[in-house]
N, C-alpha and C positions, 0 to 999 in steps of 0.2 A: 499260176494254172500249172494242175497237174493234169496227165495225159489222162485221155480215156480208152478205155478198149470198146469196138464194141461187136457184139458176136450177135451174131444170128443163127440158126437153125431151120433146119429143111431138109424133104425127100423133093427130087426133083419129078417134073410131071411124068406122068402114062409115058414110055416112048422115049420120052427123053435121057441121053448119054452122056455122062462129066465132060465128056469132049463137045457136045453140042450145049451143053450148058456152059463151060470154056465160053466158048465163038461166040454165042450169045450176049457176052460179057465186055466183049472190045468196047460200045461204046459207051459204057460203064468206066469201064478201068482206065478211060481216055477224061473222060470225066471228072473222075477220083483225079486226077492226079493236078487237074486244073483248081480240088477245092481248099483252100486255106484252111490249116491243120491239118491236111490229111498227112499223113507217117508211111505208112505201109500195108500191104493186103495180104490178106492168105484163105486157101479156101483147099479145104482136104475135103473128105470123103469116108462114112466109114463102113464094115466089112457088110454091117447089114442097112446100108445106104443112104443114112444119113449126112446132110454136109454141113460141114460149119464152116460160115465164112467172118473170119477174122478181120477187122482195121482198128489199125492204132489210128489213134489222134491227137492232137497238140492239145485239147480240152472236151470234154463232156458236152458244151456247148460246141464246138467244131462237129461234133458227129451226129449232134440232134439235129443239129444245122443242113447237114449233109445229105442223112436219110429222108426229110421230106423233100429234098431238093431229086431225090432219086423216083418218089413217087410223084409229082409234083413237073420238072423238067424233062426227068425221063418217061414221062407214064406210058411212051408209043416205045421203049425200049422191047428188045424180042428178051429179057433176061426173065420177065414177070410173068411170060407163058411157059417156059420154061423149070418152073416152080412150081410144084403143091400149094396153092398157097394157103392151105387150110388144115398145112404142117408148120408152119411159120411161126416161131419164136425169132424175137428180138430184143437187144437191150446193148443201152449205154451206159458202163461204169465208169466211175473215176480210179484210175492203177495207184493199188495201196501200196507194189511194190517192188522192186525193179531189179534185174541183174542181168549184167550187159559181161 
């Protein structure tokens, strides 16, 4: 099985700062650490406000399964209200090259 990268880009909801967004992810971070195949997570924000949430998984299947859990098991997480949902772009793809 090849590792997979999950990339989600979006803008924050009106009035939400990056500090607010990170705080809204406390339950998500704890949940992710418990998910099978989770390797790492990184969040960045460009100067224009676009947020990139990148996760590395042991397989695409692990990433897809967890993404479904975020919207079901964590449906009441404050993270959902911190995101402008109309701007979300999400994908999981198998990694084709790796350099450590």
